[in-house]
C-alpha positions, 0 to 999 in steps of 0.5 A: 061262371068261370072266366077265361083265366080260371079255365086256362089254369084248370086245363093247364093243371089237368092237362097231363092227367087228361093226356095220361088217361087218354093214353091208358084208355087207348092202350086198353081198348087196343089190347082188348081188341087184339084179344077179341080178334085172337080168341075169335079166330081160335074159337072159329077154328075149333068150331070148324074142326068139331064140325069136320069131326062130326062129319067123320073127317080126321083132323090132327090139329087146328093148324091144318084149318088155317089158310096160308099166306099164298092162298090169301094173296091169290084170293085177294088178287082175284077179288081185286081183278073182279071188282076192277072189271066192273067199271066201264072203260069208255074212250073219251074224245074231247073235241073243241069246235069254234062257235061263231057268236052273233054280235052282242053289245054287252061285250062291245068296247064302244060302250065302255065307261071311259068315254068322256061326256060332251060338254 
């Protein structure tokens, strides 16, 4: 079994190697994710253009199938407003009323512990 001194030497010696491997793994995974999303959009656009051509519509290029930024902003604003209306807006009115409590010996100062006993 390794004691603490040997374990810290192993971690200190391999710390740079672990850091470099971690950076490489993250960089490769982000690159693969970017490529996947990029090729997925191209695949979906080509598939949609093939469907439209099969229906008989003429398309010059795949650029016509892409949605502009203004349309995306309008759709996202409409979705946001739709979900904002779902919540109920209730008027909350806080009222504080004084409640007269009956006498309770638990809170009485007469029975405190600072009274000196009679001798």
